[in-house]
C-alpha positions as CSV (number, residue, x, y, z in Angstrom):
1,X,18.6,-1.7,-23.3
2,X,20.9,-4.4,-21.9
3,X,20.9,-7.9,-23.4
4,X,21.9,-10.9,-21.3
5,X,24.0,-13.4,-23.2
6,X,25.8,-16.6,-22.3
7,X,28.6,-16.2,-19.8
8,X,31.9,-16.5,-21.6
9,X,35.0,-18.2,-20.2
10,X,36.0,-15.0,-18.4
11,X,32.9,-15.4,-16.2
12,X,31.6,-11.9,-17.1
13,X,28.2,-11.3,-18.5
14,X,28.2,-9.7,-21.9
15,X,25.8,-6.8,-22.5
16,X,24.8,-4.6,-25.3
17,X,22.9,-1.3,-25.1
18,X,19.9,0.1,-26.8
19,X,18.2,3.5,-26.6
20,X,16.9,4.9,-23.4
21,X,13.2,5.1,-22.4
22,X,13.0,8.9,-21.7
23,X,12.4,8.5,-18.0
24,X,14.9,10.4,-15.9
25,X,16.7,9.3,-12.7
26,X,15.7,12.1,-10.4
27,X,14.7,10.5,-7.1
28,X,17.1,11.0,-4.3
29,X,17.3,9.1,-1.0
30,X,14.5,11.0,0.8
31,X,12.3,11.0,-2.3
32,X,12.6,7.2,-2.6
33,X,11.9,6.8,1.2
34,X,9.0,9.3,1.0
35,X,7.4,7.4,-1.9
36,X,7.4,4.2,0.1
37,X,6.0,5.9,3.2
38,X,3.3,7.7,1.2
39,X,2.0,4.4,-0.2
40,X,1.5,3.2,3.4
41,X,0.4,6.6,4.8
42,X,0.4,6.0,8.6
43,X,-2.4,8.3,9.6
44,X,-4.7,6.8,7.0
45,X,-3.8,3.3,8.1
46,X,-4.2,4.1,11.8
47,X,-7.7,5.5,11.0
48,X,-8.7,2.2,9.4
49,X,-7.0,-0.3,11.8
50,X,-7.9,1.5,15.1
51,X,-11.5,2.1,14.0
52,X,-12.3,-1.5,13.0
53,X,-9.5,-3.5,14.6
54,X,-11.3,-4.2,17.9
55,X,-14.4,-5.4,16.0
56,X,-12.3,-7.9,14.0
57,X,-9.8,-9.1,16.6
58,X,-11.1,-8.6,20.2
59,X,-8.2,-8.3,22.6
60,X,-5.6,-7.3,19.9
61,X,-3.0,-4.7,20.9
62,X,-2.6,-3.1,17.5
63,X,0.4,-1.0,18.4
64,X,2.3,-4.3,19.2
65,X,1.0,-5.9,16.0
66,X,2.4,-3.1,14.0
67,X,5.7,-3.2,15.8
68,X,6.0,-6.9,15.1
69,X,4.8,-6.3,11.6
70,X,8.0,-4.3,10.8
71,X,10.1,-7.4,11.2
72,X,7.6,-9.7,9.6
73,X,7.6,-7.6,6.4
74,X,11.3,-7.0,6.5
75,X,12.3,-10.2,4.6
76,X,10.2,-9.4,1.5
77,X,11.4,-5.8,1.6
78,X,15.0,-7.1,1.6
79,X,14.3,-9.4,-1.3
80,X,12.9,-6.5,-3.3
81,X,15.9,-4.3,-2.4
82,X,18.3,-6.8,-3.7
83,X,16.4,-7.1,-7.0
84,X,16.2,-3.3,-7.4
85,X,19.9,-3.0,-7.1
86,X,20.4,-5.8,-9.7
87,X,17.8,-4.6,-12.2
88,X,16.8,-0.9,-11.5
89,X,14.0,-0.7,-14.1
90,X,10.4,0.4,-14.2
91,X,8.0,-2.5,-13.6
92,X,9.9,-4.1,-10.7
93,X,8.9,-7.7,-10.1
94,X,7.6,-7.9,-13.7
95,X,11.0,-7.3,-15.1
96,X,12.9,-9.6,-12.7
97,X,10.7,-12.6,-12.8
98,X,10.1,-12.5,-16.6
99,X,13.8,-12.5,-17.2
100,X,14.7,-15.0,-14.4
101,X,12.0,-17.5,-15.2
102,X,9.3,-16.9,-17.8
103,X,7.4,-13.8,-19.1
104,X,4.1,-15.3,-17.9
105,X,5.3,-15.6,-14.3
106,X,6.5,-12.0,-14.1
107,X,3.3,-10.7,-15.9
108,X,1.0,-12.7,-13.6
109,X,2.6,-11.3,-10.4
110,X,2.9,-7.8,-11.6
111,X,-0.5,-7.7,-13.3
112,X,-2.3,-8.8,-10.2
113,X,-0.4,-6.3,-7.9
114,X,-1.1,-3.6,-10.5
115,X,-4.8,-4.6,-10.3
116,X,-4.6,-4.2,-6.5
117,X,-2.9,-0.8,-6.6
118,X,-5.4,0.5,-9.2
119,X,-8.2,-0.6,-6.9
120,X,-6.5,1.1,-4.0
121,X,-6.2,4.3,-6.1
122,X,-10.0,4.2,-6.9
123,X,-10.9,3.4,-3.3
124,X,-8.7,6.2,-1.9
125,X,-10.2,8.7,-4.4
126,X,-13.7,7.6,-3.4
127,X,-13.1,7.7,0.3
128,X,-11.3,11.1,0.4
129,X,-14.7,12.8,1.0
130,X,-16.2,10.7,3.9
131,X,-12.9,9.7,5.7
132,X,-10.9,12.9,5.3
133,X,-12.6,16.0,3.8
134,X,-15.8,15.3,5.9
135,X,-13.9,15.5,9.2
136,X,-12.0,18.5,7.9
137,X,-15.3,20.4,7.3
138,X,-16.5,19.2,10.7
139,X,-13.5,20.7,12.4
140,X,-14.4,24.0,10.7
141,X,-18.0,23.7,11.9
142,X,-19.4,23.2,8.4
143,X,-21.7,20.4,9.2
144,X,-23.7,20.5,5.9
145,X,-20.5,20.4,3.8
146,X,-19.3,17.5,6.0
147,X,-22.5,15.6,5.3
148,X,-22.3,16.3,1.6
149,X,-18.6,15.2,1.4
150,X,-19.6,11.9,3.2
151,X,-22.4,11.2,0.8
152,X,-21.9,8.9,-2.2
153,X,-22.6,11.7,-4.7
154,X,-20.3,14.0,-2.9
155,X,-17.5,11.4,-2.6
156,X,-17.7,10.7,-6.3
157,X,-17.5,14.4,-7.3
158,X,-14.6,15.0,-4.9
159,X,-12.9,11.8,-6.2
160,X,-13.2,12.8,-9.9
161,X,-11.8,16.3,-9.2
162,X,-8.9,14.8,-7.2
163,X,-8.3,12.3,-10.1
164,X,-7.9,15.1,-12.6
165,X,-5.5,17.0,-10.3
166,X,-3.4,14.0,-9.6
167,X,-3.1,13.1,-13.3
168,X,-1.9,16.6,-14.1
169,X,0.5,16.4,-11.3
170,X,2.1,13.2,-12.5
171,X,2.2,14.3,-16.1
172,X,4.4,17.2,-15.1
173,X,7.1,14.8,-14.1
174,X,8.9,13.3,-11.1
175,X,10.5,16.4,-9.8
176,X,7.2,18.2,-9.4
177,X,5.6,15.1,-7.9
178,X,8.5,14.7,-5.4
179,X,8.0,18.2,-4.1
180,X,4.2,17.5,-3.8
181,X,4.9,14.5,-1.7
182,X,7.3,16.4,0.5
183,X,4.7,19.0,1.3
184,X,2.1,16.4,2.2
185,X,4.5,14.4,4.2
186,X,5.1,17.5,6.3
187,X,1.4,18.3,6.7
188,X,0.6,14.7,7.6
189,X,3.5,14.5,10.1
190,X,2.5,17.8,11.7
191,X,-1.1,16.6,12.3
192,X,0.2,13.4,13.8
193,X,2.7,15.2,16.1
194,X,-0.1,17.5,17.4
195,X,-2.3,14.6,18.0
196,X,0.4,12.6,19.8
197,X,1.3,15.6,22.0
198,X,-2.3,16.2,23.0
199,X,-2.9,12.5,23.8
200,X,-0.1,12.6,26.3
201,X,-0.7,16.1,27.7
202,X,-4.5,16.2,28.1
203,X,-5.7,15.2,31.6
204,X,-8.0,12.1,31.6
205,X,-10.5,14.1,33.6
206,X,-10.8,16.7,30.8
207,X,-11.3,13.9,28.2
208,X,-13.9,12.2,30.3
209,X,-15.8,15.4,30.9
210,X,-15.8,16.3,27.2
211,X,-16.9,12.8,26.3
212,X,-19.9,13.0,28.6
213,X,-20.8,16.4,27.2
214,X,-20.8,15.1,23.6
215,X,-22.3,11.7,24.4
216,X,-25.4,13.1,26.3
217,X,-24.0,12.2,29.7
218,X,-22.6,8.8,28.8
219,X,-19.2,8.2,30.3
220,X,-16.3,5.9,29.0
221,X,-17.0,3.6,32.0
222,X,-20.7,3.2,30.9
223,X,-19.5,2.5,27.4
224,X,-17.4,-0.4,28.8
225,X,-20.4,-1.8,30.8
226,X,-22.7,-1.5,27.8
227,X,-20.4,-3.1,25.3
228,X,-19.7,-6.0,27.8
229,X,-23.4,-6.6,28.3
230,X,-23.8,-6.8,24.5
231,X,-21.1,-9.4,24.2
232,X,-17.8,-7.5,23.9
233,X,-14.9,-9.6,25.0
234,X,-11.9,-7.4,24.2
235,X,-11.2,-5.9,27.7
236,X,-8.0,-8.1,28.2
237,X,-5.1,-7.9,25.8
238,X,-4.7,-11.3,24.0
239,X,-1.4,-12.4,22.5
240,X,-3.1,-14.8,20.0
241,X,-5.5,-11.9,18.9
242,X,-2.5,-9.6,18.6
243,X,-0.7,-12.1,16.4
244,X,-3.8,-12.6,14.2
245,X,-4.0,-8.8,13.9
246,X,-0.6,-8.9,12.0
247,X,-2.8,-9.0,8.9
248,X,-3.3,-5.2,9.5
249,X,0.4,-4.3,9.1
250,X,0.7,-6.9,6.3
251,X,-2.0,-4.9,4.5
252,X,-0.8,-1.4,5.5
253,X,2.9,-2.0,5.0
254,X,2.0,-4.5,2.2
255,X,5.5,-5.4,0.9
256,X,7.0,-2.0,1.7
257,X,8.9,-2.0,-1.6
258,X,7.0,0.4,-3.7
259,X,10.1,2.2,-5.0
260,X,10.9,-1.0,-6.9
261,X,8.3,-0.1,-9.5
262,X,10.0,3.3,-10.3
263,X,13.5,2.0,-9.9
264,X,14.4,3.3,-13.3
265,X,14.0,6.8,-11.9
266,X,16.1,6.4,-8.7
267,X,19.5,8.0,-8.5
268,X,22.5,6.2,-6.8
269,X,20.3,3.1,-6.7
270,X,22.8,0.9,-4.8
271,X,22.5,3.2,-1.8
272,X,19.0,4.7,-2.2
273,X,17.2,1.4,-2.6
274,X,18.2,0.4,0.9
275,X,17.3,3.8,2.3
276,X,14.0,4.0,0.4
277,X,12.7,0.4,0.9
278,X,14.2,-0.9,4.2
279,X,14.6,2.6,5.7
280,X,11.1,3.5,4.6
281,X,9.7,0.4,6.3
282,X,11.2,1.4,9.7
283,X,10.1,5.0,9.3
284,X,6.5,4.1,8.5
285,X,6.5,1.4,11.2
286,X,7.7,3.8,13.9
287,X,5.0,6.3,12.8
288,X,2.3,3.7,12.9
289,X,3.3,2.4,16.3
290,X,3.6,5.8,18.1
291,X,0.5,7.3,16.5
292,X,-1.5,4.2,17.1
293,X,-0.5,3.9,20.7
294,X,-1.4,7.6,21.2
295,X,-5.0,6.8,20.0
296,X,-5.2,4.3,22.9
297,X,-3.9,7.0,25.2
298,X,-7.0,9.2,24.7
299,X,-9.7,7.0,26.2
300,X,-7.6,4.1,27.3
301,X,-7.3,0.7,25.6
302,X,-10.5,-0.8,27.0
303,X,-12.8,2.2,26.4
304,X,-11.4,2.8,22.9
305,X,-11.9,-0.8,22.0
306,X,-15.4,-1.0,23.4
307,X,-16.4,2.3,21.7
308,X,-15.2,1.1,18.2
309,X,-16.8,-2.3,18.8
310,X,-20.1,-0.6,19.4
311,X,-19.7,1.5,16.3
312,X,-19.3,-1.6,14.2
313,X,-21.7,-4.1,15.7
314,X,-24.3,-2.0,17.5
315,X,-24.4,1.4,15.8
316,X,-27.8,2.2,17.4
317,X,-26.0,2.2,20.8
318,X,-23.1,4.3,19.7
319,X,-23.2,7.5,21.7
320,X,-21.0,10.1,19.9
321,X,-22.2,12.5,17.2
322,X,-19.2,11.5,15.0
323,X,-17.5,8.3,14.1
324,X,-14.6,7.1,16.3
325,X,-12.0,8.0,13.7
326,X,-8.7,9.0,15.5
327,X,-8.8,12.6,14.2
328,X,-12.2,13.1,15.7
329,X,-10.7,12.4,19.1
330,X,-9.3,15.9,18.8
331,X,-12.8,17.2,20.0
332,X,-12.3,15.2,23.2
333,X,-8.8,16.6,23.9
334,X,-9.1,20.3,23.3
335,X,-11.4,23.2,22.4
336,X,-8.5,25.1,20.7
337,X,-9.8,25.4,17.1
338,X,-6.3,25.8,15.7
339,X,-5.1,22.5,17.2
340,X,-8.3,20.8,16.0
341,X,-7.8,22.2,12.6
342,X,-4.1,21.1,12.4
343,X,-5.1,17.5,13.3
344,X,-7.9,17.6,10.7
345,X,-5.5,19.0,8.1
346,X,-3.0,16.3,9.0
347,X,-5.5,13.5,8.3
348,X,-6.8,15.1,5.2
349,X,-3.2,15.5,4.0
350,X,-2.5,11.9,4.7
351,X,-5.4,10.8,2.4
352,X,-3.9,13.1,-0.4
353,X,-0.4,11.9,0.5
354,X,-1.5,8.3,0.0
355,X,-3.4,8.5,-3.3
356,X,-1.4,9.7,-6.3
357,X,1.6,7.4,-5.7
358,X,-0.8,4.5,-6.7
359,X,-1.4,6.1,-10.1
360,X,2.4,6.8,-10.5
361,X,3.3,3.2,-9.8
362,X,0.6,1.7,-11.9
363,X,1.6,3.9,-14.8
364,X,5.2,2.6,-14.6
365,X,4.1,-1.0,-14.6
366,X,1.9,-0.5,-17.7
367,X,4.9,1.4,-19.2
368,X,7.1,-1.7,-18.6
369,X,4.5,-4.0,-20.3
370,X,4.4,-1.7,-23.3
371,X,8.2,-1.7,-23.6
372,X,8.1,-5.5,-23.9
373,X,5.3,-5.3,-26.4
374,X,2.5,-6.6,-24.2
375,X,0.6,-3.4,-24.4
376,X,0.1,-0.8,-27.1
377,X,3.3,1.2,-27.9
378,X,1.6,4.6,-27.3
379,X,1.5,3.6,-23.6
380,X,5.3,3.8,-23.5
381,X,5.6,7.3,-25.1
382,X,7.3,9.7,-22.7
383,X,6.8,13.5,-22.7
384,X,8.0,15.8,-19.9
385,X,9.7,12.8,-18.3
386,X,6.4,10.9,-17.9
387,X,4.3,8.4,-20.0
388,X,1.6,10.9,-20.6
389,X,-0.9,8.9,-22.6
390,X,-0.5,6.0,-20.2
391,X,-1.5,8.2,-17.3
392,X,-4.5,9.7,-19.1
393,X,-5.7,6.2,-20.1
394,X,-5.4,4.9,-16.5
395,X,-7.2,7.9,-15.1
396,X,-10.1,7.2,-17.5
397,X,-10.2,3.6,-16.3
398,X,-10.2,4.7,-12.7
399,X,-13.5,6.6,-13.0
400,X,-15.8,3.6,-13.4
401,X,-13.6,1.7,-11.0
402,X,-14.1,4.4,-8.4
403,X,-17.9,4.0,-8.8
404,X,-17.6,0.2,-8.4
405,X,-15.5,0.3,-5.2
406,X,-18.3,2.3,-3.6
407,X,-20.8,-0.5,-4.2
408,X,-21.3,-3.2,-1.7
409,X,-21.6,-5.8,-4.5
410,X,-18.1,-5.0,-5.8
411,X,-16.7,-5.0,-2.3
412,X,-17.9,-8.6,-1.9
413,X,-16.0,-9.4,-5.1
414,X,-12.7,-8.2,-3.6
415,X,-12.9,-9.9,-0.2
416,X,-10.3,-12.5,-1.2
417,X,-8.1,-10.1,-3.1
418,X,-5.7,-10.0,-0.1
419,X,-5.2,-13.8,-0.4
420,X,-4.1,-13.5,-4.0
421,X,-1.9,-10.5,-3.2
422,X,0.0,-12.7,-0.7
423,X,0.1,-15.5,-3.4
424,X,1.8,-13.0,-5.7
425,X,4.4,-12.1,-3.1
426,X,5.0,-15.8,-2.3
427,X,5.9,-16.3,-6.0
428,X,8.4,-13.4,-5.8
429,X,9.9,-14.7,-2.5
430,X,10.1,-18.4,-3.6
431,X,11.4,-17.5,-7.1
432,X,14.1,-15.5,-5.4
433,X,15.0,-18.3,-3.0
434,X,15.3,-20.8,-5.9
435,X,17.2,-18.4,-8.2
436,X,20.8,-19.7,-7.4
437,X,19.6,-23.2,-8.5
438,X,17.4,-22.3,-11.4
439,X,19.1,-19.3,-13.2
440,X,22.7,-18.9,-12.1
441,X,23.3,-16.2,-14.8
442,X,20.7,-13.9,-13.3
443,X,21.8,-14.9,-9.8
444,X,25.3,-13.6,-10.6
445,X,23.9,-10.1,-11.3
446,X,22.6,-9.7,-7.7
447,X,24.5,-7.7,-5.1
448,X,27.2,-9.5,-3.1
449,X,25.0,-9.7,0.0
450,X,22.5,-11.9,-2.0
451,X,25.4,-14.3,-2.8
452,X,26.8,-14.4,0.7
453,X,26.4,-17.9,2.2
454,X,24.9,-18.8,5.6
455,X,25.7,-22.4,6.5
456,X,26.5,-22.9,2.8
457,X,23.2,-21.5,1.6
458,X,23.0,-18.3,-0.4
459,X,21.5,-15.4,1.6
460,X,18.9,-14.8,-1.1
461,X,17.6,-18.3,-0.6
462,X,17.5,-17.9,3.2
463,X,15.7,-14.5,3.1
464,X,13.4,-15.7,0.3
465,X,12.3,-18.8,2.1
466,X,11.7,-16.8,5.3
467,X,9.5,-14.4,3.3
468,X,7.7,-17.3,1.7
469,X,6.8,-18.9,5.1
470,X,5.6,-15.5,6.5
471,X,3.4,-14.6,3.5
472,X,2.1,-18.2,3.3
473,X,0.9,-17.9,6.9
474,X,-0.8,-14.5,6.2
475,X,-2.4,-16.0,3.1
476,X,-3.8,-18.9,5.1
477,X,-5.1,-16.5,7.8
478,X,-6.8,-14.4,5.1
479,X,-8.7,-17.3,3.6
480,X,-9.6,-19.0,6.9
481,X,-10.3,-16.2,9.5
482,X,-14.0,-15.2,9.6
483,X,-12.9,-11.7,10.7
484,X,-11.2,-11.3,7.3
485,X,-14.2,-12.6,5.3
486,X,-13.0,-16.2,5.1
487,X,-13.3,-18.0,1.8
488,X,-15.9,-16.4,-0.4
489,X,-16.2,-18.5,-3.6
490,X,-17.5,-15.8,-5.8
491,X,-14.7,-13.5,-4.7
492,X,-12.1,-16.3,-4.9
493,X,-13.1,-17.2,-8.5
494,X,-13.1,-13.5,-9.6
495,X,-9.6,-12.9,-8.2
496,X,-8.4,-16.2,-9.6
497,X,-9.6,-15.1,-13.1
498,X,-7.8,-11.8,-12.7
499,X,-4.6,-13.6,-11.5
500,X,-4.7,-16.0,-14.5
501,X,-5.7,-13.4,-17.2
502,X,-2.0,-12.7,-18.1
503,X,-1.7,-16.3,-19.5
504,X,-4.1,-15.9,-22.4
505,X,-3.1,-12.2,-22.7
506,X,0.6,-13.1,-23.3
507,X,-0.1,-15.9,-25.8
508,X,-2.7,-13.9,-27.8
509,X,-0.4,-10.8,-28.0
510,X,2.6,-13.0,-29.0
511,X,0.6,-14.7,-31.7
512,X,-0.8,-11.5,-33.0
513,X,2.5,-9.6,-33.2
514,X,4.3,-12.6,-34.7
515,X,1.6,-12.9,-37.4
516,X,1.0,-9.2,-38.2
517,X,4.4,-7.7,-37.5
518,X,6.8,-10.7,-37.7
519,X,8.0,-9.9,-34.1
520,X,8.4,-12.6,-31.6
521,X,8.1,-10.8,-28.3
522,X,9.5,-13.8,-26.4
523,X,12.9,-12.8,-27.6
524,X,12.6,-9.4,-25.8
525,X,12.8,-11.2,-22.5
526,X,16.4,-12.1,-23.0
527,X,17.1,-8.4,-22.5
528,X,16.8,-6.0,-19.6
529,X,14.4,-3.2,-20.6
530,X,15.5,0.3,-21.4
531,X,16.4,2.7,-18.6
């Protein structure tokens, strides 16, 4: 453990070391990048955005939204990269903000983002059946299995089985986990490449003929007419709608800095942080843009938008025997069972590729809390290079949460979660921007780039303020746009309670440990945690 002390006359920061955590630096450049891309799994995100995007933002060209989104998310990704290089420890923003400002600030931000990722984990487990395994069975002609996988009971059983497998995988350590991600990166990419190739190579006449066959004689042109007669207005691409749809890449890319939470396990962090975080953002962005545009290629922008709009708002008029998920478009492009199967495997793999990294990252955040005494010490115990009891405990918590995320009543409760996620990122960005003026000692630990001046202003301040403005705009859009649910007071208050929970948590734990053990945990925040 490294302790920050006052800066002596020499200008150097004095440090002292304590024992290591037991975690091992085993993630190379590609492993770090792959973890970042996995958390934003492009085929999964394309499924979500291209299925529901037209219903939410009529006239939005989503491929352009995702292209612009790369540069909109870039500032916060750079902020996280600079911090990772300065303090490469498990827990990411929790560690930085708690040392630079106050333990409560770091804990609030990290606790809420951990809450978000744990919900993502439960949701991804619960939707593996209906969104991915169901279409896989359908590609094999197993209709009854496809229907079972899409049912609530089937999705829960599949989710629990997957949960057990993922927990075992992560318990076996980062090297095994990294190989797992490489395999599913390859399978996801292969399915995407087959889909992209077919979307460009298949004649439009073939697609139209197959569509009419599956839709009982209805053609894409008739879909356009029907949707327009029912009120669809998204036939013309709209720049304002495209800009509003930036909320999709802000959700899918998120803050594109997920390796920050496992930074204590990254090798050559000064180089690999840039490759993994910023490089990962550009890789996932290119994948999203190209794959998403290929979805439009199948039926054309207008027909695809009209079809998905009908699916959302007039399901009784929807003509196809399957949902308009991108992987299902394989049935319109080819009758080759191998190609259909490869696409189905690609999307199934993308759901698997996406899910266990959430558990990995949440476990490292909880580990960091335990290191600082905010959580029971058994949650920091490391075996096989992993906090094993931590992972088991989180897996148990995920089971009832998986049930909750499948309920409409709980989904209402998390409508405004995206707003508070942006608020957490605003705190990170603004705290980073103010660092040169509020905590010069920590500021001096940042890389040289952060301290470089632009018109006399430190780069970290410029990039931090840029990120603050961008995420403030997204937060405002999330709370005011009806398409995103708008302000829902029950959801707002629920998320506010989660956001503020770390305040009493911190003070209660501090009081308890001081009284029972004679330990003041506030003194631990003068130190950088163990590696």
